[in-house]
C-alpha positions, 0 to 999 in steps of 0.5 A, spaced: 589 597 194 583 598 190 579 593 186 576 595 179 569 593 177 573 589 172 577 586 178 570 584 181 567 581 175 573 577 174 573 574 181 565 573 180 567 569 174 573 565 175 573 565 183 580 568 184 583 574 182 591 576 182 593 582 184 601 583 183 605 588 188 600 588 193 605 586 199 612 588 201 618 583 201 618 584 208 610 582 209 612 576 204 618 574 208 614 574 214 608 570 211 613 565 209 617 564 216 610 563 219 608 558 214 615 554 216 613 554 223 607 550 223 610 544 218 613 538 220 619 539 215 626 542 216 626 548 211 633 547 209 632 540 208 628 538 201 628 531 203 623 533 209 618 536 205 615 530 201 609 528 205 610 533 210 604 536 213 602 541 219 605 540 226 599 537 230 599 538 238 602 533 242 597 529 247 597 534 253 599 540 250 595 546 252 593 550 246 595 558 246 590 563 248 585 565 243 586 559 239 581 554 237 581 550 243 576 546 246 574 544 253 573 537 255 569 534 260 567 526 262 560 525 262 556 519 265 557 512 262 564 513 260 562 518 254 567 524 253 563 531 251 567 536 247 565 542 244 568 549 243 569 554 249 565 559 246 558 560 243 557 552 244 550 550 245 550 543 243 557 539 245 560 534 240 560 527 243 566 522 242 566 515 244 
């Protein structure tokens, strides 16, 4: 897909750009399927869609490799120190 000068100007002026026919039907369906995997709703039950949000990990679940996981350690005084595993210089303190 190539963006024209008009496309770029429109994006700069409006903050969005609509491009039609950029994805195949298979790509669209794969994206829809992936979204449904992460929602607290049943795809075939519209009554479950209202107020449905993302699926949150249950306590004790281990994040998948490559995710936005955090390492938690116990600090003195009963304060938990939590921060990203990578590129973390200052951990976040939680009480």
